[in-house]
C-alpha positions in Angstrom: -62.3 -61.0 105.8 -60.0 -60.0 108.8 -59.6 -59.1 112.3 -56.8 -57.3 114.6 -56.3 -60.2 117.7 -55.5 -58.0 120.8 -51.8 -59.9 121.5 -48.8 -60.0 118.2 -51.1 -62.5 116.0 -53.6 -61.5 113.3 -55.9 -64.0 112.5 -57.0 -64.1 108.9 -60.2 -65.5 107.3 -60.7 -66.2 103.0 -62.1 -67.9 100.4 -60.1 -70.4 99.0 -58.9 -69.3 95.9 -59.8 -70.9 92.5 -57.3 -73.4 91.3 -55.7 -71.9 88.0 -56.0 -73.6 84.6 -53.0 -74.7 82.7 -52.6 -71.7 80.7 -54.2 -68.9 82.3 -52.7 -66.2 84.1 -53.0 -66.0 87.9 -55.4 -64.1 89.6 -54.4 -62.3 92.0 -55.5 -62.7 95.8 -54.0 -65.5 96.8 -53.2 -66.8 100.7 -49.3 -64.6 100.0 -51.2 -61.4 98.9 -53.9 -61.2 101.5 -51.7 -61.4 103.9 -49.1 -58.7 102.9 -51.9 -56.3 102.1 -53.4 -56.9 105.8 -49.8 -56.3 107.0 -49.4 -53.3 105.2 -52.9 -51.8 106.1 -51.5 -52.6 109.8 -48.8 -50.8 109.9 -49.9 -48.2 107.6 -52.8 -47.2 110.5 -49.9 -47.6 113.5 -48.0 -45.0 110.9 -50.9 -42.7 111.3 -51.3 -43.1 114.9 -47.9 -42.1 115.2 -47.7 -39.2 113.4 -51.2 -38.0 115.1 -49.3 -38.8 118.5 -46.1 -36.3 116.5 -48.8 -33.6 116.1 -50.0 -33.8 119.6 -46.4 -33.7 121.0 -46.9 -37.5 122.0 -43.8 -39.7 122.5 -45.1 -43.3 120.4 -44.5 -46.3 122.9 -41.2 -48.5 122.4 -43.6 -51.5 120.7 -45.1 -48.7 118.4 -41.5 -47.2 117.4 -40.1 -51.1 116.6 -43.0 -51.9 114.2 -42.2 -48.3 112.6 -38.2 -49.2 112.2 -38.9 -52.2 111.0 -41.5 -51.3 108.3 -39.1 -48.2 106.8 -37.2 -50.9 104.9 -41.1 -52.2 103.5 -41.8 -51.0 100.0 -44.9 -49.0 99.7 -47.4 -49.7 96.6 -49.9 -46.9 94.7 -52.7 -48.1 97.4 -50.4 -46.5 100.3 -50.2 -43.3 98.8 -53.6 -42.9 97.8 -54.2 -43.2 101.7 -51.8 -41.1 102.9 -53.0 -37.8 103.7 -51.0 -34.1 102.6 -50.4 -32.8 105.9 -48.6 -36.1 107.4 -46.7 -36.1 104.6 -45.6 -32.2 105.2 -45.0 -33.2 109.0 -43.4 -36.6 108.8 -40.5 -37.8 106.1 -37.5 -39.8 107.2 -34.4 -40.3 104.8 -34.8 -43.7 103.1 -33.1 -45.2 100.0 -34.0 -45.3 96.9 -36.3 -48.5 96.0 -36.5 -48.6 92.2 -33.2 -47.9 90.6 -34.7 -47.7 86.8 -36.6 -44.2 86.3 -39.5 -43.9 83.9 -40.9 -42.0 81.8 -39.0 -40.6 79.7 -35.8 -42.2 79.6 -34.2 -40.8 82.7 -31.7 -42.6 84.2 -31.7 -42.2 88.4 -28.7 -41.0 89.8 -27.6 -43.3 93.2 -27.4 -41.7 96.5 -23.4 -41.3 96.6 -23.8 -38.9 93.6 -25.3 -36.5 95.7 -22.6 -35.1 98.5 -24.4 -31.6 99.3 -27.2 -31.0 102.0 -29.5 -28.8 101.2 -30.9 -28.8 105.0 -31.6 -25.6 107.0 -28.2 -25.6 109.1 -26.0 -25.1 106.1 -25.4 -23.5 103.7 -23.9 -24.9 99.6 -23.7 -22.0 97.9 -20.3 -19.8 98.8 -22.7 -16.6 98.4 -24.0 -16.2 101.7 -26.2 -13.7 100.3 -28.0 -16.5 98.3 -30.4 -18.2 101.0 -32.6 -16.7 104.2 -31.5 -19.1 107.0 -34.5 -20.8 108.8 -35.0 -22.1 112.1 -34.7 -26.1 112.7 -37.1 -27.8 113.8 -37.9 -29.1 117.1 -38.3 -32.6 116.3 -35.9 -34.1 114.0 -38.3 -37.0 112.1 -40.5 -33.3 111.5 -38.3 -31.9 109.0 -39.6 -31.5 105.3 -37.6 -33.5 103.0 -33.9 -33.3 103.1 -31.2 -33.4 100.0 -30.1 -37.2 99.0 -33.6 -38.1 101.3 -36.6 -39.4 99.9 -40.2 -39.3 100.3 -41.1 -43.4 101.6 -44.4 -42.8 100.8 -43.8 -41.4 96.8 -46.8 -39.4 96.8 -45.5 -37.6 94.0 -48.2 -37.1 90.7 -45.6 -39.8 89.2 -44.9 -42.6 91.1 -40.9 -43.9 90.3 -39.6 -40.0 89.5 -35.4 -39.5 89.9 -33.8 -38.7 92.9 -33.2 -34.8 91.4 -37.1 -34.5 91.4 -36.7 -34.8 95.3 -33.6 -32.9 96.0 -35.5 -30.1 94.1 -38.9 -30.5 96.0 -36.3 -30.6 98.7 -34.9 -27.0 98.1 -38.3 -25.6 97.2 -39.4 -26.4 100.7 -36.1 -26.1 102.7 -35.8 -22.1 100.6 -37.1 -21.0 97.7 -40.7 -21.1 98.8 -40.3 -19.4 102.3 -37.5 -17.1 100.9 -40.5 -16.0 98.3 -42.9 -15.6 101.0 -41.6 -14.9 104.1 -42.4 -15.3 107.4 -41.2 -13.8 111.0 -40.5 -16.7 112.4 -41.7 -16.0 116.1 -45.1 -16.0 114.2 -45.1 -19.8 113.5 -42.4 -22.4 113.6 -43.5 -23.5 110.1 -43.9 -21.1 107.5 -47.5 -22.4 105.6 -46.4 -21.8 102.4 -44.7 -25.1 102.2 -47.6 -27.1 103.0 -49.8 -25.1 100.6 -47.8 -25.0 97.8 -46.5 -28.9 98.0 -50.5 -29.3 98.5 -51.3 -27.4 95.0 -48.3 -29.5 93.6 -49.4 -32.7 94.5 -52.9 -31.6 93.1 -52.2 -30.0 90.5 -49.8 -31.5 87.6 -48.9 -28.2 85.7 -48.0 -26.8 89.0 -45.8 -29.9 89.8 -44.0 -29.7 86.8 -43.6 -25.6 86.8 -41.8 -25.9 90.7 -39.2 -28.4 89.4 -38.5 -26.5 86.2 -38.5 -23.5 88.3 -36.6 -24.9 92.1 -33.8 -26.7 89.4 -33.2 -23.4 87.9 -32.7 -21.6 92.0 -30.4 -24.8 92.5 -28.4 -24.2 89.1 -27.8 -20.2 90.0 -26.6 -21.6 94.1 -24.2 -23.7 92.5 -23.1 -21.1 90.3 -23.7 -22.2 87.1 -22.8 -26.0 88.0 -25.4 -28.9 87.8 -25.4 -31.2 91.0 -25.5 -34.0 88.3 -25.3 -35.5 84.6 -29.1 -35.2 83.6 -30.2 -31.9 85.8 -30.0 -30.0 82.3 -32.4 -32.6 80.2 -34.4 -33.6 83.5 -34.6 -29.2 83.7 -35.8 -28.9 80.0 -37.9 -31.8 80.3 -40.7 -30.4 83.5 -40.1 -26.9 81.1 -41.4 -28.3 78.0 -44.1 -30.4 80.1 -45.1 -27.4 82.0 -45.9 -25.3 78.7 -47.7 -28.3 77.4 -50.0 -28.4 80.7 -50.6 -24.9 80.1 -51.3 -25.1 76.3 -53.8 -27.3 77.3 -56.0 -25.7 80.3 -56.0 -22.3 78.1 -57.2 -24.1 75.1 -59.6 -25.9 77.9 -60.7 -21.8 79.0 -61.2 -21.3 75.5 -63.6 -23.7 74.4 -65.5 -23.6 77.8 -68.0 -21.1 77.0 -69.5 -23.2 74.6 -70.2 -26.2 76.6 -72.9 -27.0 79.5 -72.6 -28.6 82.6 -70.3 -29.1 85.1 -66.2 -29.8 84.5 -64.6 -30.8 88.3 -61.7 -31.2 86.7 -59.3 -34.0 85.0 -56.8 -36.0 87.5 -54.1 -36.8 84.5 -53.1 -33.6 84.4 -55.3 -32.5 81.4 -57.8 -29.7 82.8 -58.9 -28.4 86.1 -61.4 -25.7 86.1 -63.4 -24.1 88.7 -66.7 -22.6 88.3 -67.9 -18.7 89.1 -70.9 -17.2 88.8 -73.4 -17.8 86.2 -71.4 -20.9 84.8 -68.3 -19.0 83.4 -65.1 -21.0 83.7 -62.3 -19.3 85.3 -58.2 -20.7 85.4 -57.2 -22.4 88.3 -54.1 -20.8 91.0 -52.5 -23.5 89.5 -52.7 -22.1 86.1 -51.4 -18.8 86.8 -48.7 -19.8 88.9 -47.3 -22.1 85.9 -47.6 -19.3 83.8 -46.0 -16.9 86.3 -43.2 -18.9 86.3 -42.2 -19.4 83.0 -42.7 -15.4 83.2 -39.9 -14.9 85.3 -37.4 -18.3 84.8 -36.7 -18.8 80.7 -32.7 -18.5 80.6 -29.6 -17.8 83.1 -27.7 -15.1 82.5 -23.8 -16.1 82.3 -22.5 -12.2 81.3 -19.6 -11.2 84.5 -20.9 -7.8 85.0 -18.6 -5.5 87.2 -19.2 -4.2 90.5 -20.8 -1.1 90.8 -22.1 -1.3 94.2 -21.7 -3.6 97.6 -24.9 -5.7 97.8 -27.8 -4.5 100.0 -29.1 -6.9 102.5 -32.2 -6.3 100.6 -31.4 -8.2 97.5 -32.1 -11.4 99.3 -36.0 -10.6 100.7 -38.5 -12.4 98.1 -35.6 -13.9 96.8 -34.8 -10.6 95.0 -31.2 -11.9 93.9 -32.2 -15.3 92.6 -34.9 -13.9 90.2 -33.3 -10.9 88.8 -30.0 -12.9 88.0 -32.0 -14.5 85.3 -33.0 -13.4 81.7 -36.9 -13.2 82.1 -39.2 -14.4 79.4 -41.6 -11.1 79.6 -44.4 -12.0 76.4 -46.3 -13.7 79.2 -47.2 -10.4 81.4 -49.7 -9.8 79.5 -51.2 -13.3 79.8 -50.6 -13.1 83.3 -52.4 -10.3 83.8 -55.4 -11.6 81.6 -55.7 -14.7 83.4 -56.3 -12.5 87.0 -58.6 -10.5 85.5 -60.8 -13.6 84.9 -60.0 -14.6 88.6 -61.3 -11.2 89.5 -58.5 -9.9 90.5 -55.9 -10.9 93.2 -58.6 -10.9 95.1 -59.3 -13.8 93.4 -56.5 -16.3 94.3 -57.2 -18.7 97.0 -53.4 -20.6 97.6 -51.9 -18.9 100.5 -49.2 -16.2 99.4 -49.8 -16.3 96.0 -52.2 -13.1 95.7 -48.7 -11.4 97.2 -46.4 -13.4 94.9 -48.1 -11.8 91.9 -48.2 -8.7 93.3 -44.3 -8.7 93.8 -43.9 -9.7 90.3 -46.1 -6.8 89.1 -43.8 -4.4 91.2 -40.8 -6.5 90.1 -41.5 -5.4 86.2 -42.3 -1.7 87.5 -39.7 -1.3 89.0 -37.4 -3.0 86.2 -39.1 -0.3 83.4 -39.8 2.7 85.4 -43.5 2.5 85.4 -46.9 2.2 87.1 -47.5 -1.2 88.7 -50.6 -2.8 87.5 -52.3 -3.8 90.6 -53.3 -1.8 93.0 -51.5 -2.2 97.1 -53.1 -4.7 98.7 -52.3 -3.9 102.3 -52.7 -1.1 104.4 -49.8 1.4 104.9 -47.7 0.8 107.9 -44.8 1.9 109.8 -42.2 0.1 111.4 -42.1 2.1 114.4 -45.6 3.1 115.1 -46.2 -0.8 114.6 -43.6 -1.7 117.2 -41.3 -3.8 114.9 -38.2 -1.2 115.3 -37.4 0.5 118.2 -34.8 3.4 117.6 -31.7 3.3 119.8 -29.6 6.5 120.1 -27.8 5.8 116.7 -30.5 5.5 114.8 -32.5 8.2 116.6 -29.4 10.3 115.2 -29.9 8.4 111.7 -32.8 9.2 111.6 -32.6 12.9 112.6 -30.4 13.2 109.4 -32.1 11.5 106.3 -34.3 13.4 104.4 -33.8 16.5 106.2 -33.1 18.5 102.6 -36.4 17.4 101.4 -38.3 19.5 103.8 -38.9 22.1 101.8 -41.1 20.2 99.3 -44.3 20.3 102.0 -45.1 23.8 101.1 -46.9 21.9 97.9 -49.7 19.3 97.7 -47.5 17.3 95.6 -44.5 18.0 97.2 -46.7 16.7 100.5 -47.5 13.6 98.8 -43.9 12.8 97.5 -42.8 13.8 101.2 -44.3 11.2 102.4 -43.4 8.4 100.6 -39.5 9.9 101.1 -39.8 9.6 104.6 -40.8 6.0 104.2 -37.5 5.4 102.4 -35.8 6.9 105.2 -37.1 5.0 107.9 -36.7 1.6 105.7 -32.8 2.5 105.8 -32.6 3.6 109.7 -34.3 0.2 109.8 -31.9 -1.5 107.9 -28.7 0.0 109.2 -30.2 -0.7 112.7 -30.6 -4.4 111.6 -27.2 -4.4 110.2 -25.2 -3.0 113.3 -27.8 -5.5 115.2 -28.5 -5.0 119.2 -31.6 -5.8 121.0 -34.0 -3.6 119.6 -33.0 -4.0 115.6 -35.5 -4.9 113.4 -35.7 -8.3 111.7 -34.7 -8.4 108.1 -38.1 -10.1 107.5 -39.9 -7.1 108.9 -38.7 -5.0 106.3 -39.9 -6.8 103.5 -43.7 -5.5 103.3 -42.8 -1.6 104.4 -40.1 -2.0 101.4 -42.6 -3.9 98.9 -45.4 -1.2 100.0 -42.9 2.1 99.7 -41.5 0.7 96.5 -45.1 0.7 95.4 -45.7 4.1 96.6 -43.2 5.9 94.8 -43.6 4.3 91.6 -47.5 5.0 91.4 -46.8 8.4 91.5 -44.8 8.3 88.2 -46.5 11.0 85.9 -47.7 9.5 83.0 -48.2 11.2 80.7 -44.7 13.0 81.6 -44.4 17.0 81.3 -41.3 18.4 81.4 -41.9 22.2 80.8 -43.0 22.5 84.2 -40.0 23.3 86.8 -41.9 21.7 89.5 -43.2 18.5 88.1 -39.4 18.3 86.6 -37.7 18.8 90.0 -40.0 16.3 91.6 -39.6 13.9 88.7 -35.8 14.1 89.0 -36.4 13.2 92.6 -38.2 10.3 91.9 -35.9 8.9 89.8 -33.2 9.8 92.0 -34.8 7.8 94.8 -35.8 4.6 92.3 -31.7 4.6 92.0 -31.0 4.8 95.9 -33.8 2.5 96.0 -32.5 0.2 93.5 -29.0 0.2 94.9 -30.3 -0.1 99.1 -34.2 -1.3 99.4 -35.1 -2.9 96.2 -32.5 -4.3 94.4 -32.5 -6.0 91.4 -29.4 -7.7 89.8 -27.6 -6.3 86.8 -28.9 -8.6 83.8 -32.4 -6.3 84.6 -30.1 -3.1 83.6 -32.3 -1.3 86.1 -29.6 1.5 87.0 -28.4 2.4 83.0 -32.1 2.5 82.1 -32.1 5.1 85.3 -29.4 6.6 84.6 -30.7 7.3 81.1 -34.0 8.9 82.6 -32.7 10.9 85.1 -29.9 12.3 82.6 -33.0 13.8 80.5 -35.3 15.1 83.4 -31.4 17.3 84.5 -31.0 18.3 81.1 -34.8 19.5 80.9 -34.4 21.4 84.6 -31.0 23.2 83.4 -33.0 24.6 80.7 -35.8 25.8 83.2 -33.4 26.9 85.7 -34.6 25.0 88.5 -30.9 24.7 90.0 -31.1 28.3 91.5 -33.7 26.9 93.4 -32.8 23.1 94.1 -29.2 23.1 93.9 -28.7 20.9 96.8 -31.2 18.2 96.3 -30.5 18.1 92.5 -26.4 17.9 93.4 -28.0 14.7 95.4 -29.9 13.3 92.4 -27.0 14.4 90.0 -24.4 12.1 92.3 -26.6 9.0 92.0 -27.3 9.0 88.5 -23.1 9.1 88.5 -22.8 5.9 89.9 -25.7 4.5 88.2 -24.6 5.3 84.9 -20.9 3.7 85.7 -19.7 1.3 82.7 -22.2 3.1 80.5 -21.7 5.7 77.6 -23.7 8.0 80.2 -21.1 8.0 82.7 -19.0 10.9 80.8 -21.9 13.4 81.1 -22.6 12.8 84.2 -18.8 13.2 85.3 -18.8 16.7 83.3 -21.8 17.8 85.1 -20.6 17.0 88.2 -17.4 18.3 88.3 -18.8 22.1 87.4 -21.8 21.7 89.9 -19.3 21.2 92.6 -17.0 23.8 91.7 -19.8 26.0 91.4 -20.7 24.7 95.0 -17.2 25.0 96.2 -16.8 21.2 97.1 -13.7 20.4 97.7 -13.5 17.1 98.9 -15.9 13.7 98.7 -16.1 13.9 101.9 -18.4 17.2 102.1 -20.1 15.8 99.0 -21.3 12.8 100.8 -22.1 15.0 103.9 -24.5 17.0 101.1 -26.0 13.3 100.2 -26.4 12.3 103.3 -29.1 14.9 104.1 -31.4 13.1 101.5 -31.4 9.7 100.5 -27.9 7.6 101.6 -26.7 5.6 103.3 -22.6 5.1 103.6 -22.3 0.8 103.7 -23.0 1.0 99.8 -23.6 4.3 98.7 -19.1 5.6 99.7 -16.8 3.2 97.7 -19.1 4.2 94.2 -18.7 8.2 95.3 -15.4 7.8 96.3 -14.7 6.0 92.6 -16.6 9.0 91.2 -15.0 11.5 92.7 -11.2 9.6 91.9 -12.5 9.6 87.8 -13.8 13.4 88.4 -10.6 14.7 89.7 -7.8 12.5 87.4 -8.0 15.0 84.4 -7.3 18.0 86.8 -4.6 16.3 88.1 -2.9 15.3 85.3 -2.8 18.9 84.0 
């Protein structure tokens, strides 16, 4: 029995240990081990007390600070890890050197701290690509920062102890960059994004999510370093986590398929095999962790090492939701149907409990729908909002002028019900474009980039949901409306919802738009809709750059501009600016199109 005296000393009473017999293994519980156990309990209680003080904004006493500083170099065992609460780990992580240079299992080699020269702290960038990450606010308390690259969790609360330094670096990148950028939150709403603690807890509780997160985020680090590994073992470690993720996913799926014939409850297995939840009349449903792991496997397959030529400048909105990161990969789309099946067994997106995960699943659905220009599978879960009506964007004089010009050429569509429905979505795209322009220019009333995220995703979803299925190109009105939708998708792919070149969105849309414009020619739609179709033809020519469709677009554009007596690219841009157009991205490729169009004329 042990008790703490009010002074600096601890008095311990314990039974004299049994003398060991020669040849037998020495039993635990000797005096030194008892003292060590009591000391660790004492320091652990002090640490918990200090954590509670930090949460309340108090400053620890000088005596507590001394004890805690001495304890920083002490070793942490499994008993310590099991008693530490997750919230405490999320709020209090300090630098600590690795205590065990060996690695197990598998036979990995832990890199020394000196091999990590790059810092992943929020105040610095590791990549020369400034568009890769969003800046995050630094913490008011230095001790309250989440993990930093090169820093280890002194509690070692990972599901498997003694993990390589690489694992700590990857988790740090996930906490500082990947997760907050996937599910962004306005800084003024809360100092810390809840996705950090929620997703880290999911990783701690579910090994399938733990290994999936490590695999995914190590991919993100590889992209951030332009394909260079941060250490010699990174590729092998990334592969090992992918293999482990697939193994755990298969085990849980196998258990799900067999759960229908089982009786009784099953709370789960902590060794990573299965953790099932019971819904309704004994029906077992997949966990959020399992769905998250399958979603990660569907996005993260290979790094596309192809060098793509520049078609236009990269939009600032490419950074939102990590579109520039996820779109730079070759996706493994055979898992998509599996995701839909798992979510349906969960009861739809409403059955997802993890913070930010339902929105991430909807983003994943929107991502693939945008890639293939098809209707999304999930209905939009949130109300349709307006940046101006909600007060997130107060227009300055320049924004008012741009707002009065954008979309003016579409006004005649309001005379029909389907035209009015399309016009409502186009007006939303115009509003986002005005807000983006104001954000780039800056100013006291300029909106934050994260404010554009939800309305951007909602508007993209609304447009894709209007795509006709099946498509009837024999009706002139339907043909013109579909050409407008496709041209708007091209504009969105350039400015609003941009996906990187590996996804092949622009060539795919350019081909679809060509087929629609050819039908418009056959139906003599150009006589009544020449300006809006010219705008669509121009965007199609930009999207068809470096493709086999480019020649057709150039020829058609030359013919139509001649008929409409448009003599230079400034006049063409003036026409396009009355529809959907943003000069910082659209002007340069328009000049390239015009130069290519008039070059044969100059030669003759």
